Each structure stands twice: as C-alpha cells, then as structure tokens.
C-alpha positions as a Markdown table, in Angstrom:
| # | Residue | x | y | z |
|---|---|---|---|---|
| 1 | Met | -74.5 | 156.7 | -45.0 |
| 2 | Arg | -72.5 | 155.0 | -42.4 |
| 3 | Arg | -70.8 | 153.1 | -45.4 |
| 4 | Arg | -70.3 | 156.2 | -47.2 |
| 5 | Ser | -68.4 | 157.7 | -44.0 |
| 6 | Leu | -66.5 | 154.8 | -44.2 |
| 7 | Ala | -65.4 | 154.2 | -47.8 |
| 8 | Ala | -65.0 | 158.0 | -47.4 |
| 9 | Gly | -62.3 | 157.3 | -44.7 |
| 10 | Ala | -60.3 | 154.9 | -46.4 |
| 11 | Leu | -60.1 | 157.2 | -49.3 |
| 12 | Ala | -58.5 | 159.7 | -47.0 |
| 13 | Leu | -56.3 | 157.7 | -45.0 |
| 14 | Ala | -55.3 | 156.2 | -48.4 |
| 15 | Ser | -54.6 | 160.0 | -50.6 |
| 16 | Leu | -52.0 | 160.5 | -47.1 |
| 17 | Ala | -50.8 | 157.6 | -47.4 |
| 18 | Ala | -50.0 | 157.4 | -50.9 |
| 19 | Pro | -47.2 | 160.6 | -51.0 |
| 20 | Phe | -45.8 | 158.6 | -47.9 |
| 21 | Thr | -45.2 | 155.0 | -49.5 |
| 22 | Val | -43.9 | 156.7 | -52.8 |
| 23 | Ala | -41.5 | 158.8 | -49.7 |
| 24 | Ser | -40.3 | 155.1 | -48.9 |
| 25 | Thr | -40.4 | 153.2 | -51.5 |
| 26 | Ala | -37.8 | 156.1 | -52.8 |
| 27 | Arg | -35.7 | 155.9 | -49.8 |
| 28 | Ala | -36.4 | 152.3 | -49.7 |
| 29 | Gln | -34.0 | 152.1 | -53.2 |
| 30 | Gln | -31.5 | 154.7 | -51.7 |
| 31 | Pro | -28.5 | 152.9 | -50.5 |
| 32 | Val | -27.6 | 152.8 | -46.8 |
| 33 | Glu | -24.3 | 154.7 | -46.8 |
| 34 | Ile | -21.5 | 153.6 | -44.5 |
| 35 | Gln | -18.9 | 155.8 | -43.7 |
| 36 | Phe | -15.4 | 154.8 | -43.9 |
| 37 | Trp | -12.8 | 156.8 | -41.8 |
| 38 | His | -9.2 | 155.7 | -42.8 |
| 39 | Gly | -5.7 | 156.5 | -42.3 |
| 40 | Leu | -3.9 | 155.3 | -45.2 |
| 41 | Asn | -2.2 | 157.9 | -47.3 |
| 42 | Gln | -0.4 | 156.8 | -51.0 |
| 43 | Pro | -0.2 | 154.9 | -52.5 |
| 44 | Leu | -2.1 | 151.9 | -50.2 |
| 45 | Gly | -4.9 | 154.8 | -49.4 |
| 46 | Gly | -5.9 | 155.0 | -53.2 |
| 47 | Met | -5.8 | 151.0 | -53.2 |
| 48 | Leu | -8.3 | 150.7 | -50.2 |
| 49 | Glu | -10.5 | 153.1 | -51.9 |
| 50 | Gln | -10.4 | 151.3 | -54.7 |
| 51 | Leu | -11.9 | 147.7 | -52.2 |
| 52 | Ala | -15.0 | 149.8 | -51.3 |
| 53 | Thr | -15.5 | 150.9 | -55.2 |
| 54 | Asp | -15.3 | 147.4 | -55.7 |
| 55 | Phe | -17.6 | 146.3 | -52.8 |
| 56 | Asn | -20.1 | 149.0 | -54.0 |
| 57 | Gly | -20.0 | 147.7 | -57.6 |
| 58 | Thr | -20.9 | 144.3 | -56.7 |
| 59 | Gln | -24.5 | 145.3 | -54.8 |
| 60 | Asn | -26.9 | 147.9 | -54.7 |
| 61 | Gln | -27.9 | 147.6 | -50.9 |
| 62 | Tyr | -25.1 | 149.8 | -49.2 |
| 63 | Arg | -22.4 | 151.9 | -50.4 |
| 64 | Val | -19.1 | 152.5 | -48.3 |
| 65 | Val | -17.9 | 155.8 | -48.7 |
| 66 | Pro | -14.1 | 156.2 | -47.1 |
| 67 | Ser | -12.3 | 159.3 | -46.5 |
| 68 | Phe | -8.8 | 160.1 | -45.6 |
| 69 | Arg | -8.6 | 161.5 | -41.9 |
| 70 | Gly | -4.3 | 162.4 | -42.2 |
| 71 | Ser | -2.6 | 159.9 | -39.7 |
| 72 | Tyr | -3.8 | 156.9 | -37.7 |
| 73 | Ala | -3.4 | 159.4 | -34.6 |
| 74 | Glu | -5.4 | 161.6 | -36.8 |
| 75 | Thr | -7.7 | 160.0 | -37.7 |
| 76 | Val | -8.3 | 158.3 | -33.7 |
| 77 | Val | -8.1 | 162.3 | -32.6 |
| 78 | Ser | -11.0 | 162.8 | -35.4 |
| 79 | Ala | -13.4 | 159.7 | -34.6 |
| 80 | Ile | -13.1 | 160.0 | -30.9 |
| 81 | Ala | -14.6 | 163.9 | -31.6 |
| 82 | Ala | -17.2 | 162.5 | -33.8 |
| 83 | Phe | -18.5 | 160.2 | -31.8 |
| 84 | Arg | -18.9 | 162.6 | -28.3 |
| 85 | Ser | -20.9 | 164.9 | -31.2 |
| 86 | Asn | -23.1 | 162.0 | -32.0 |
| 87 | Ser | -21.3 | 161.6 | -35.6 |
| 88 | Ala | -19.1 | 159.0 | -35.5 |
| 89 | Pro | -18.3 | 157.3 | -38.6 |
| 90 | His | -19.4 | 153.8 | -39.0 |
| 91 | Ile | -16.0 | 151.9 | -39.6 |
| 92 | Val | -12.6 | 154.0 | -38.4 |
| 93 | Gln | -9.2 | 152.3 | -39.1 |
| 94 | Met | -7.5 | 151.9 | -36.1 |
| 95 | Phe | -3.9 | 151.3 | -35.8 |
| 96 | Glu | -2.7 | 148.0 | -33.5 |
| 97 | Val | -1.3 | 150.4 | -30.9 |
| 98 | Gly | -4.9 | 151.8 | -30.1 |
| 99 | Thr | -6.3 | 148.2 | -29.8 |
| 100 | Gly | -6.3 | 148.1 | -26.0 |
| 101 | Thr | -7.7 | 151.8 | -25.7 |
| 102 | Met | -10.9 | 150.8 | -28.1 |
| 103 | Ile | -11.4 | 147.3 | -26.5 |
| 104 | Asn | -11.9 | 149.4 | -23.0 |
| 105 | Ala | -14.2 | 152.2 | -25.3 |
| 106 | Gly | -17.4 | 151.1 | -24.0 |
| 107 | Arg | -20.3 | 151.7 | -25.7 |
| 108 | Ala | -18.1 | 153.9 | -28.8 |
| 109 | Ile | -18.0 | 150.7 | -30.2 |
| 110 | Lys | -20.0 | 147.4 | -31.6 |
| 111 | Pro | -18.0 | 144.4 | -31.3 |
| 112 | Leu | -17.3 | 142.1 | -34.4 |
| 113 | His | -18.6 | 139.1 | -32.6 |
| 114 | Glu | -21.8 | 141.4 | -31.7 |
| 115 | Ile | -22.2 | 142.2 | -35.5 |
| 116 | Ile | -21.8 | 138.8 | -36.9 |
| 117 | Ala | -24.3 | 137.7 | -34.3 |
| 118 | Glu | -27.1 | 140.1 | -34.8 |
| 119 | Thr | -26.6 | 140.1 | -38.8 |
| 120 | Gly | -26.4 | 136.4 | -39.7 |
| 121 | Val | -23.6 | 137.7 | -42.2 |
| 122 | Ala | -21.1 | 134.8 | -42.3 |
| 123 | Ile | -17.5 | 135.9 | -41.3 |
| 124 | Asp | -15.4 | 132.7 | -40.5 |
| 125 | Thr | -13.4 | 134.1 | -37.8 |
| 126 | Arg | -11.6 | 130.6 | -37.3 |
| 127 | Asp | -10.3 | 131.6 | -40.6 |
| 128 | Phe | -7.7 | 134.1 | -39.4 |
| 129 | Ile | -4.4 | 133.3 | -38.8 |
| 130 | Gly | -3.4 | 133.2 | -34.8 |
| 131 | Pro | -0.9 | 136.0 | -34.4 |
| 132 | Val | -3.6 | 138.4 | -36.1 |
| 133 | Ala | -6.9 | 137.0 | -34.6 |
| 134 | Gly | -5.4 | 136.7 | -31.1 |
| 135 | Tyr | -4.4 | 140.4 | -31.4 |
| 136 | Tyr | -7.9 | 141.7 | -31.7 |
| 137 | Ala | -9.8 | 139.4 | -29.6 |
| 138 | Ala | -11.5 | 139.7 | -25.7 |
| 139 | Ala | -9.8 | 137.4 | -23.4 |
| 140 | Asp | -12.8 | 135.1 | -23.4 |
| 141 | Gly | -11.7 | 134.8 | -27.4 |
| 142 | Arg | -14.1 | 136.2 | -28.8 |
| 143 | Met | -13.2 | 138.8 | -31.9 |
| 144 | Met | -13.8 | 142.8 | -31.0 |
| 145 | Ala | -12.3 | 144.2 | -34.7 |
| 146 | Met | -12.3 | 142.9 | -38.3 |
| 147 | Pro | -8.1 | 142.3 | -39.0 |
| 148 | Phe | -8.0 | 144.1 | -42.0 |
| 149 | Asn | -4.4 | 145.6 | -43.1 |
| 150 | Ser | -2.0 | 143.8 | -40.7 |
| 151 | Ser | 1.4 | 144.2 | -41.2 |
| 152 | Thr | 4.9 | 143.1 | -39.3 |
| 153 | Ser | 8.0 | 145.0 | -39.6 |
| 154 | Ile | 10.9 | 143.3 | -41.7 |
| 155 | Ala | 14.2 | 143.7 | -43.2 |
| 156 | Tyr | 15.0 | 145.6 | -46.4 |
| 157 | Tyr | 18.4 | 145.9 | -47.7 |
| 158 | Asn | 20.1 | 147.1 | -50.7 |
| 159 | Lys | 21.6 | 144.5 | -52.9 |
| 160 | Asp | 23.7 | 146.3 | -55.1 |
| 161 | Met | 25.1 | 148.6 | -52.1 |
| 162 | Phe | 26.1 | 144.8 | -50.6 |
| 163 | Gln | 27.4 | 143.8 | -54.0 |
| 164 | Arg | 29.7 | 146.9 | -53.3 |
| 165 | Ala | 30.7 | 146.1 | -50.0 |
| 166 | Gly | 31.8 | 142.7 | -51.0 |
| 167 | Leu | 28.5 | 141.3 | -48.9 |
| 168 | Asp | 26.3 | 138.3 | -50.5 |
| 169 | Pro | 23.4 | 140.2 | -51.7 |
| 170 | Asn | 21.2 | 137.1 | -51.7 |
| 171 | Ala | 22.1 | 136.3 | -47.5 |
| 172 | Phe | 20.9 | 139.0 | -45.4 |
| 173 | Pro | 22.5 | 138.7 | -41.8 |
| 174 | Ala | 20.1 | 136.7 | -39.5 |
| 175 | Thr | 22.1 | 138.3 | -36.1 |
| 176 | Trp | 22.2 | 141.4 | -34.7 |
| 177 | Gln | 26.0 | 140.7 | -35.0 |
| 178 | Gly | 26.3 | 140.0 | -38.4 |
| 179 | Val | 24.2 | 143.1 | -38.8 |
| 180 | Glu | 27.0 | 144.8 | -37.2 |
| 181 | Glu | 29.9 | 143.7 | -39.5 |
| 182 | Ala | 27.5 | 144.2 | -42.7 |
| 183 | Ala | 27.3 | 147.8 | -41.7 |
| 184 | Arg | 30.8 | 148.2 | -41.1 |
| 185 | Lys | 31.7 | 146.9 | -44.2 |
| 186 | Leu | 29.6 | 149.0 | -45.7 |
| 187 | Lys | 30.7 | 152.4 | -44.4 |
| 188 | Ala | 34.1 | 151.2 | -45.0 |
| 189 | Ala | 32.9 | 150.5 | -48.9 |
| 190 | Gly | 31.8 | 154.4 | -48.7 |
| 191 | Ile | 28.1 | 154.2 | -48.2 |
| 192 | Ala | 27.3 | 157.2 | -45.6 |
| 193 | Cys | 24.2 | 155.7 | -44.3 |
| 194 | Pro | 24.8 | 151.7 | -43.9 |
| 195 | Met | 21.3 | 151.1 | -41.6 |
| 196 | Thr | 18.3 | 153.4 | -39.8 |
| 197 | Thr | 15.1 | 152.2 | -39.0 |
| 198 | Ser | 11.1 | 153.4 | -39.1 |
| 199 | Trp | 8.4 | 153.0 | -36.1 |
| 200 | Pro | 11.7 | 152.8 | -33.6 |
| 201 | Ser | 9.3 | 152.0 | -30.3 |
| 202 | Trp | 7.3 | 149.4 | -32.7 |
| 203 | Ile | 10.6 | 147.6 | -34.4 |
| 204 | Met | 13.8 | 148.0 | -32.0 |
| 205 | Val | 11.8 | 147.9 | -28.7 |
| 206 | Glu | 8.2 | 146.4 | -28.9 |
| 207 | Gln | 9.4 | 143.7 | -32.0 |
| 208 | Leu | 12.6 | 143.3 | -30.5 |
| 209 | Leu | 11.4 | 142.3 | -27.2 |
| 210 | Ala | 8.7 | 139.9 | -29.1 |
| 211 | Ile | 11.6 | 137.8 | -31.2 |
| 212 | His | 13.6 | 137.3 | -27.8 |
| 213 | Asn | 11.0 | 136.0 | -25.8 |
| 214 | Val | 10.9 | 139.0 | -23.4 |
| 215 | Pro | 7.8 | 140.8 | -22.0 |
| 216 | Leu | 7.5 | 144.4 | -22.3 |
| 217 | Ala | 4.9 | 144.4 | -20.0 |
| 218 | Ser | 3.4 | 142.4 | -16.8 |
| 219 | Arg | 0.5 | 140.3 | -16.9 |
| 220 | Ser | 1.2 | 139.2 | -20.3 |
| 221 | Asn | 1.9 | 142.4 | -21.8 |
| 222 | Gly | -1.5 | 143.5 | -20.6 |
| 223 | Phe | -3.8 | 141.1 | -21.9 |
| 224 | Glu | -4.9 | 139.7 | -18.3 |
| 225 | Gly | -5.8 | 142.7 | -17.2 |
| 226 | Leu | -5.4 | 146.7 | -16.8 |
| 227 | Asn | -3.1 | 146.6 | -13.8 |
| 228 | Thr | 0.0 | 145.9 | -15.3 |
| 229 | Glu | 3.5 | 147.3 | -15.6 |
| 230 | Leu | 6.1 | 147.9 | -17.8 |
| 231 | Asn | 9.2 | 146.1 | -18.0 |
| 232 | Leu | 11.6 | 148.0 | -20.4 |
| 233 | Ala | 14.6 | 148.6 | -18.6 |
| 234 | Asn | 15.7 | 145.1 | -18.9 |
| 235 | Pro | 19.0 | 143.5 | -20.3 |
| 236 | Val | 17.9 | 142.4 | -23.7 |
| 237 | Leu | 16.7 | 146.2 | -24.4 |
| 238 | Thr | 19.4 | 147.6 | -22.8 |
| 239 | Arg | 21.6 | 146.0 | -24.5 |
| 240 | His | 20.5 | 147.3 | -27.8 |
| 241 | Leu | 19.6 | 150.6 | -27.1 |
| 242 | Thr | 23.4 | 150.8 | -26.4 |
| 243 | Asn | 24.6 | 149.2 | -29.3 |
| 244 | Leu | 22.2 | 151.5 | -31.3 |
| 245 | Ala | 22.8 | 155.0 | -29.4 |
| 246 | Asn | 27.3 | 153.5 | -30.0 |
| 247 | Trp | 26.3 | 152.6 | -33.7 |
| 248 | Gln | 25.1 | 156.3 | -34.2 |
| 249 | Lys | 28.6 | 157.5 | -32.7 |
| 250 | Glu | 30.5 | 155.4 | -35.0 |
| 251 | Gly | 28.0 | 156.4 | -38.3 |
| 252 | Leu | 26.7 | 152.8 | -38.9 |
| 253 | Phe | 23.6 | 153.5 | -37.6 |
| 254 | Arg | 21.6 | 157.1 | -38.6 |
| 255 | Tyr | 18.3 | 157.7 | -36.4 |
| 256 | Gly | 15.9 | 159.3 | -39.1 |
| 257 | Gly | 12.7 | 160.1 | -36.6 |
| 258 | Arg | 9.2 | 159.1 | -35.3 |
| 259 | Asp | 6.5 | 156.9 | -37.0 |
| 260 | Thr | 7.4 | 156.8 | -40.5 |
| 261 | Ala | 9.7 | 159.9 | -40.7 |
| 262 | Ala | 12.4 | 157.4 | -42.0 |
| 263 | Glu | 10.7 | 155.6 | -44.3 |
| 264 | Ala | 11.9 | 157.9 | -47.5 |
| 265 | Leu | 15.5 | 157.3 | -46.5 |
| 266 | Phe | 15.3 | 153.7 | -48.5 |
| 267 | Pro | 13.8 | 153.9 | -51.7 |
| 268 | Thr | 15.5 | 156.8 | -52.9 |
| 269 | Gly | 18.9 | 155.2 | -52.0 |
| 270 | Glu | 20.3 | 156.8 | -49.4 |
| 271 | Cys | 20.2 | 154.0 | -46.9 |
| 272 | Ala | 21.4 | 150.4 | -47.6 |
| 273 | Ile | 19.4 | 148.6 | -44.4 |
| 274 | Ser | 16.4 | 149.9 | -43.0 |
| 275 | Phe | 14.0 | 148.0 | -41.1 |
| 276 | Met | 10.4 | 149.2 | -41.8 |
| 277 | Ser | 6.7 | 147.8 | -42.2 |
| 278 | Ser | 5.8 | 144.6 | -44.5 |
| 279 | Gly | 3.5 | 147.2 | -45.8 |
| 280 | Ser | 6.2 | 149.9 | -47.4 |
| 281 | Gln | 6.5 | 147.5 | -50.1 |
| 282 | Ala | 4.0 | 148.8 | -52.5 |
| 283 | Arg | 6.0 | 152.1 | -51.6 |
| 284 | Val | 9.3 | 150.8 | -52.1 |
| 285 | Arg | 8.4 | 148.4 | -55.6 |
| 286 | Arg | 7.1 | 151.9 | -56.8 |
| 287 | Glu | 10.3 | 154.2 | -56.0 |
| 288 | Ala | 13.4 | 151.9 | -55.6 |
| 289 | Arg | 15.7 | 152.2 | -58.1 |
| 290 | Phe | 18.3 | 149.4 | -57.2 |
| 291 | Asn | 18.0 | 145.7 | -56.8 |
| 292 | Trp | 16.4 | 145.1 | -53.3 |
| 293 | Gly | 15.6 | 142.1 | -50.8 |
| 294 | Val | 13.8 | 141.7 | -47.3 |
| 295 | Ala | 14.4 | 139.4 | -44.9 |
| 296 | Met | 13.4 | 138.6 | -41.4 |
| 297 | Leu | 14.4 | 140.4 | -38.6 |
| 298 | Pro | 17.8 | 139.9 | -36.7 |
| 299 | Tyr | 18.0 | 138.6 | -33.6 |
| 300 | Tyr | 20.8 | 138.7 | -30.9 |
| 301 | Glu | 22.6 | 134.9 | -30.9 |
| 302 | Gly | 22.4 | 133.7 | -27.6 |
| 303 | Val | 19.6 | 135.1 | -26.3 |
| 304 | Ala | 17.6 | 132.1 | -24.9 |
| 305 | Gly | 14.0 | 131.5 | -26.3 |
| 306 | Ala | 14.9 | 133.8 | -29.7 |
| 307 | Pro | 14.4 | 134.0 | -32.2 |
| 308 | Arg | 10.1 | 133.8 | -31.6 |
| 309 | Asn | 7.4 | 135.4 | -34.1 |
| 310 | Ser | 7.5 | 139.2 | -34.4 |
| 311 | Ile | 4.2 | 140.7 | -33.5 |
| 312 | Ile | 1.7 | 142.0 | -35.5 |
| 313 | Gly | 1.4 | 146.0 | -36.9 |
| 314 | Gly | -1.1 | 147.9 | -39.3 |
| 315 | Ala | -4.4 | 148.4 | -38.1 |
| 316 | Ala | -7.8 | 147.1 | -37.6 |
| 317 | Leu | -11.0 | 148.4 | -38.6 |
| 318 | Trp | -13.4 | 149.0 | -35.7 |
| 319 | Thr | -17.4 | 149.3 | -35.9 |
| 320 | Met | -18.3 | 152.2 | -33.8 |
| 321 | Asn | -21.7 | 153.6 | -32.6 |
| 322 | Arg | -23.2 | 156.9 | -33.7 |
| 323 | Gly | -22.4 | 158.7 | -30.5 |
| 324 | Pro | -23.1 | 158.7 | -26.7 |
| 325 | Ser | -27.2 | 158.8 | -27.4 |
| 326 | Gly | -27.0 | 157.2 | -31.2 |
| 327 | Gln | -26.6 | 153.5 | -32.4 |
| 328 | Arg | -26.5 | 152.1 | -35.4 |
| 329 | Thr | -29.6 | 150.8 | -36.9 |
| 330 | Arg | -30.0 | 146.8 | -38.3 |
| 331 | Glu | -29.4 | 147.7 | -41.7 |
| 332 | Glu | -26.2 | 149.9 | -41.1 |
| 333 | Leu | -24.7 | 147.3 | -39.2 |
| 334 | Arg | -25.7 | 144.6 | -41.9 |
| 335 | Gly | -24.2 | 146.9 | -44.3 |
| 336 | Val | -21.0 | 146.9 | -42.7 |
| 337 | Ala | -20.9 | 143.2 | -41.9 |
| 338 | Glu | -21.2 | 142.7 | -45.9 |
| 339 | Phe | -18.6 | 144.8 | -46.2 |
| 340 | Tyr | -16.0 | 143.0 | -43.8 |
| 341 | Arg | -17.3 | 139.7 | -45.2 |
| 342 | Tyr | -16.7 | 140.9 | -48.9 |
| 343 | Ile | -13.1 | 142.3 | -47.7 |
| 344 | Ser | -12.0 | 139.1 | -46.3 |
| 345 | Thr | -13.2 | 136.3 | -48.8 |
| 346 | Pro | -9.9 | 134.4 | -50.2 |
| 347 | Glu | -9.9 | 136.3 | -53.2 |
| 348 | Val | -10.0 | 139.9 | -52.5 |
| 349 | Met | -7.7 | 139.4 | -49.6 |
| 350 | Ala | -4.7 | 137.4 | -51.5 |
| 351 | Lys | -4.8 | 140.5 | -54.4 |
| 352 | Trp | -4.5 | 143.0 | -51.0 |
| 353 | His | -1.7 | 140.9 | -49.8 |
| 354 | Arg | 0.2 | 140.9 | -53.3 |
| 355 | Asp | -0.5 | 144.3 | -54.1 |
| 356 | Thr | 0.6 | 145.6 | -50.5 |
| 357 | Gly | 3.1 | 143.4 | -48.9 |
| 358 | Tyr | 0.7 | 143.8 | -45.9 |
| 359 | Val | 0.0 | 139.8 | -44.4 |
| 360 | Pro | -3.0 | 137.8 | -45.8 |
| 361 | Val | -4.8 | 137.9 | -42.4 |
| 362 | Thr | -6.6 | 134.6 | -43.1 |
| 363 | Arg | -5.2 | 130.8 | -43.8 |
| 364 | Ser | -7.3 | 130.4 | -46.9 |
| 365 | Ala | -6.1 | 134.0 | -48.3 |
| 366 | Phe | -2.4 | 132.7 | -47.5 |
| 367 | Glu | -3.1 | 129.1 | -49.2 |
| 368 | Ala | -4.9 | 131.1 | -52.4 |
| 369 | Thr | -2.2 | 133.3 | -52.7 |
| 370 | Lys | 0.6 | 130.1 | -52.7 |
| 371 | Ala | -1.8 | 127.7 | -54.6 |
| 372 | Thr | -0.7 | 130.8 | -57.4 |
| 373 | Gly | 2.9 | 130.3 | -57.2 |
| 374 | Tyr | 3.4 | 133.7 | -56.2 |
| 375 | Tyr | 5.8 | 133.1 | -53.5 |
| 376 | Thr | 7.7 | 131.4 | -56.2 |
| 377 | Gln | 8.3 | 133.7 | -58.5 |
| 378 | Asn | 8.6 | 136.4 | -55.9 |
| 379 | Pro | 11.0 | 135.5 | -53.3 |
| 380 | Gly | 10.8 | 136.9 | -50.4 |
| 381 | Ala | 7.5 | 138.1 | -50.5 |
| 382 | Asp | 6.4 | 135.2 | -48.2 |
| 383 | Val | 8.8 | 136.5 | -45.7 |
| 384 | Pro | 6.7 | 138.9 | -43.2 |
| 385 | Ile | 4.0 | 136.1 | -42.8 |
| 386 | Glu | 6.6 | 133.0 | -41.9 |
| 387 | Gln | 8.6 | 135.7 | -39.4 |
| 388 | Met | 5.2 | 135.7 | -37.8 |
| 389 | Leu | 4.6 | 131.9 | -37.7 |
| 390 | Arg | 7.9 | 131.6 | -36.7 |
| 391 | Gly | 8.8 | 129.2 | -33.5 |
| 392 | Gly | 5.1 | 127.9 | -33.4 |
| 393 | Glu | 2.6 | 129.5 | -31.3 |
| 394 | Pro | 3.1 | 133.0 | -30.3 |
| 395 | Thr | 4.2 | 133.0 | -26.4 |
| 396 | Pro | 2.6 | 135.3 | -23.5 |
| 397 | Asn | 5.9 | 137.6 | -24.5 |
| 398 | Ser | 5.2 | 137.5 | -28.1 |
| 399 | Arg | 1.3 | 137.2 | -28.6 |
| 400 | Gly | 1.5 | 141.0 | -28.9 |
| 401 | Ile | 0.5 | 144.1 | -26.7 |
| 402 | Arg | -2.7 | 145.2 | -25.0 |
| 403 | Leu | -1.9 | 148.4 | -22.9 |
| 404 | Gly | -4.4 | 151.3 | -22.8 |
| 405 | Gly | -2.9 | 154.4 | -23.3 |
| 406 | Phe | 0.0 | 153.2 | -25.1 |
| 407 | Ile | -0.7 | 155.7 | -28.2 |
| 408 | Glu | 0.8 | 158.3 | -25.7 |
| 409 | Ile | 3.5 | 155.3 | -24.2 |
| 410 | Arg | 4.9 | 154.6 | -27.6 |
| 411 | Asn | 5.7 | 158.8 | -27.4 |
| 412 | Ile | 7.3 | 158.4 | -24.4 |
| 413 | Ile | 9.3 | 155.6 | -25.4 |
| 414 | Gln | 10.5 | 157.5 | -28.8 |
| 415 | Glu | 11.4 | 160.8 | -26.9 |
| 416 | Glu | 13.5 | 159.1 | -24.2 |
| 417 | Met | 15.5 | 157.3 | -27.5 |
| 418 | Glu | 15.9 | 160.7 | -28.9 |
| 419 | Lys | 17.6 | 161.7 | -26.0 |
| 420 | Thr | 19.9 | 158.8 | -26.2 |
| 421 | Phe | 21.1 | 159.6 | -29.3 |
| 422 | Gln | 21.5 | 163.1 | -29.3 |
| 423 | Gly | 23.5 | 162.4 | -25.8 |
| 424 | Gln | 21.6 | 163.3 | -23.0 |
| 425 | Gln | 21.2 | 160.2 | -21.3 |
| 426 | Thr | 22.6 | 156.9 | -21.5 |
| 427 | Pro | 20.6 | 154.3 | -22.7 |
| 428 | Glu | 20.3 | 152.7 | -18.7 |
| 429 | Gln | 18.8 | 156.0 | -17.8 |
| 430 | Ala | 16.3 | 156.5 | -21.0 |
| 431 | Leu | 14.4 | 153.2 | -20.7 |
| 432 | Gln | 14.1 | 153.6 | -16.3 |
| 433 | Asn | 12.7 | 156.9 | -17.6 |
| 434 | Ala | 10.0 | 155.2 | -20.0 |
| 435 | Asn | 9.1 | 152.9 | -17.5 |
| 436 | Thr | 8.3 | 155.4 | -15.1 |
| 437 | Arg | 6.4 | 157.8 | -17.3 |
| 438 | Gly | 4.5 | 155.2 | -19.2 |
| 439 | Asn | 3.6 | 153.3 | -15.4 |
| 440 | Gln | 1.9 | 156.7 | -14.7 |
| 441 | Val | 0.2 | 156.7 | -18.1 |
| 442 | Leu | -1.3 | 153.1 | -17.2 |
| 443 | Arg | -2.3 | 154.1 | -13.9 |
| 444 | Asn | -4.1 | 156.6 | -15.4 |
| 445 | Phe | -5.9 | 154.7 | -18.0 |
| 446 | Glu | -6.6 | 151.7 | -14.9 |
| 447 | Arg | -8.4 | 154.6 | -12.8 |
| 448 | Thr | -11.0 | 156.0 | -15.9 |
| 449 | Asn | -11.5 | 152.8 | -17.3 |
| 450 | Arg | -11.8 | 150.3 | -14.6 |
| 451 | Asn | -16.0 | 149.6 | -14.3 |
| 452 | Asn | -15.9 | 149.4 | -18.4 |
C-alpha cells in the first residue's frame, strides 16, 4: 500500500514537473536579450547597429538589441530616467564628457573589470592604447568602461580651395600662426568662410590646452579627486579666444554653433577649413564633392611644451544595472562581456576604424590595419592615432579630463564663448565667468558625490 502511494506521488510530481521542464527548456532556448542604447545618428548609427547584427549572427545564446535614443546628451538623460524606474538598458553609449559622472554613479554602473572577473570572458585590457585606457580607468588603473568609438579632433581642409588661394594643397599649416596666414589668403581669393569649427569647447578649449600642456583644471584635470577647480582664465586660452573673436570680426572665422552644429559647413563646400571629430570622416567621405585632406591640430609656436598629444573624444560603452533595486543576472553580464569581446577583436575593431574614421582603440587593431597597407593607400588616415601618440606618454595635462558635471560645464563654456563672439563681453570676462560658473558646478557635484 505504501509502495503504491509513493509511486502515485512520484507520478504526480512528474506530471507537474513535465510542463515546467518543457517551459524551462523553451525559455532556455531563447537568446538572452541585451538592450543597447546608443547616440549615433546616420551614417554611423547604421554602422554600429550592423555590428550588433553581425555579433548576433555569430552565436545563438545572446541577442544584442541596439536602439538609437537621440544625441549623446539625450541618451544619457533617458538612461538615468530608466535606471530610476528599474528599466535601464544593459549597455549605454556615453560620450567622454560624461566619464566623471559615470565613474561616480555608484550602483548604477557595473565596472568593466568586475564583469571580466565575474564572467571569465577574455578581454585583454592591456591591449587598449594608453590615452584611451587612461581615460576610462579608475585611479587604480582598473577599467571602468569599454572603450569603443574613440575619436580625437583633427583639421579638415578643402584642397581645391587651397589651390585656388595659392596655398600648397598637400601641406596644412602646423601652427596657428600659419593657419591665420592661410585664412587671409583664402579670404583674399574670394572664399567667404575660410575657417570654422565644430565642438567649440572640446576643440578650441579642451584640445587646445592639452596640446599646449596647460591644465584645464587642478588635480590633474580632476583625475586625482573631486576637489578640483577650473583653470580657464590662463594666458594660452585667453590668447586663443582673443584671436578667434578678432578673426570672426575680420571674416576669417565663422562661429557655426554648439557641438556639431557647424559640421555641415565643411562637406557642403562652404568653409575651406574646419576642425571636427576624426569620426566625421565617414560623413565627409560620403558628402564632399571636392578634394579634401586632414591634418593634425595646429599649435602656437613658442609655447613651451607644445605640441603634445590630443585627448580623446567619442564615447565608451557603460554597463548599467537594471535600477536601484535590480541587478543583472550572471547570464546577462556574460552576454554583455561576449559582445565586448567581439567588438574588440582585431579584425572587427580594425574594420570599424577604417569604415568610420574613429581611432583603433587597441594596439592589435592598429597593427592589423597597418599590415593591410591601409595607411599607405590612404594618406592621412593615420593622422588621428599619430596625433594621440604625439610626444610620448600623456602628461597629467594631456591625459584627459575627469570632471563631475562636465556636461553642464561644457555648455557654460560655450555660452560664455558665444557672448564674446556676439561682442557682449571680452575674452577675459568670458573665461573668468566660465571659471566661476563652472567651479560652482564642481562644488555641487562634490557635495552630492563625496561619499560614493
């Protein structure tokens, strides 16, 4: 009797377990979805989404789902709101200016070094080139984010217009003194817009100071702690902003707006010279209907220590926890890590570099690109990486910028620059105002994050 009862009980359990087993098996066969929010518009956004498609095609355990969320700044705002409602994406693409904020974001992020340690997925962080690795590492050197579409800013110039103005189309001026002279000749040749720039703060302030080995802020540009202060009202930057303001009055320079607002002025053939992200090459290659070239950013001859390396721009991939009360499963983290491993393989990273103009973030991708003869066949394609490696190891002033609230500070800098271009204040007043307002942002950030 007892034997029959045990048998019946086992059958009942088996009948209950069977549907569960079938359902579990079905679930197990479904790939783990990895939500990936990015801020790249076309054509770069399409190239990025193709990477996800290619990764999905290499295996069936994980499925990366890319989603365009607007500009970098808009993507950041969306990700923060999603985290607060426990629905953050697994991966968010964050531009470099948000690095200080993300590193101090506490439980909102899952550092890259922890993901590698917990999943065992082989990602060689020693392969990242120095300026890139340093930018996204904590003070102890451990990687916090996955470098991806790193860029730097370079000079683009219209070779046809140079020829028309009697300038050498194969030699862009190395110094700002030479650029001013070229701009005067371009204007004399009837070119209405000799020179413009995208990203006014990044290129005309942050890059300028790094190249001249001048600190933008104390405590190694913020790498050594939150109690840092801005150093914008310095002689080199005052000289440069004064020149830009004067050149605009003379018609040598055109202020085209904040961030990428001026970018179209070059590929449409309106401006002869433009300073833009190296990642803009894909657009220029697609749209420009004239001969063009690229060159390193100019520097002021006579400034001690110049020229140094330029700093990076672009963005990195940050892994986010689901929300204040939601962590990631081991399988989700493994899926994220496998995607990171895939995009950092030499062949994938080298292709991304060649297609987009972003710098190869690993040494092996750089060497793989060189081995194909790409740089020989495409003169100037190695300008961004050579510029980032210029002068040897980066100094504390050229390593990068690690300031909390820097998204807001960059907007403040651009606001104050605009007032100068509009004749509302002197360059000295603009830089002092930016310093004062920016320091207030830093103090607010320090108070909020000092315990993280």
